[in-house]
N, C-alpha and C positions, 0 to 999 in steps of 0.2 A: 885478556883471557875471557872466555864466555862461561858464565855460571848458569847451570840449569835451574829451572823453576821447580821448586819442590812441591808447592801446594798452590791450588787455585781456589779462591773463594768466590762463590756465586751468590748473588742476592736472592733472597727468598721472595716469592710472590706475595703481594699484600692482599689480605682478605678484608672484605667489608663486612661490618657487623649487621647492617640493615639491608634488607632486600631492596632492589632497585624498583622504583615505581614508574620509571620512564619506559615507554615501549620502544623497542628498537625500530629504526626506520627500515622500510623495505629496501632491497638492493636497488641502487640507482641504475636506471637504464637510460643511456644518453643517445636517443635516436635523433635529437635535433642538433647535437653537437657534431660538427664535422672537423676534420683535421685541416689545418691551414695548408695551402698549396703554394709553392714558390713558382713564380712565373718569370721566364726569361724572354726578353725581347732583343732580337738581333737586327741591327740596322740593315737596310737594303744594300748598302755598300759592302758590309761584312758578308752578307749572303752571296753577293756576286763574287767576292774574293774567294770565298769558300768553294763556290761552284767551279771557279777557274782552277783551284788547286786540285780538286777531285776529278777533273775531266781527264780522259785518256789522251795519249799522244795522237791517236787517230782523230779524235774529236777536234783537237787543236789544229791539226793539219787541214781538216775539212773546213773549219772556220777561217783559217788563213787563206785558203783558196777562194773562199766566199767574200773576201774583202775585209775581214775583221782585223783591224790594225793592232789590237792588243795581241792576238794570236800570231800575227806576223812578227811582231817584236820578240815574242817568246821563242818562236822558232829560230829567229836570227841569233838570239843570245845563246840558245842551246847549240846551234851549229858552230858558233864562235868558240864555245867552251870545249867542244869535241876536238877542234883543230889544235888547241893548245895542249 
């Protein structure tokens, strides 16, 4: 069973008896601080694989006619998959 909270006690702020002799610092402006940046490096093999994935079927067919063995294998496997 849930019991409701009937009263809430808050702490009172603490007052100092002596005035502060310290001067407050001016607001900090960080013009020299820059945020760190993450850098990603993709290998050339991964870039080539990504390019092959993103190319259109027309580009693949054009490359296959031009003698690209990888494009020829891709077209052959796609043709075999369509026949089954």
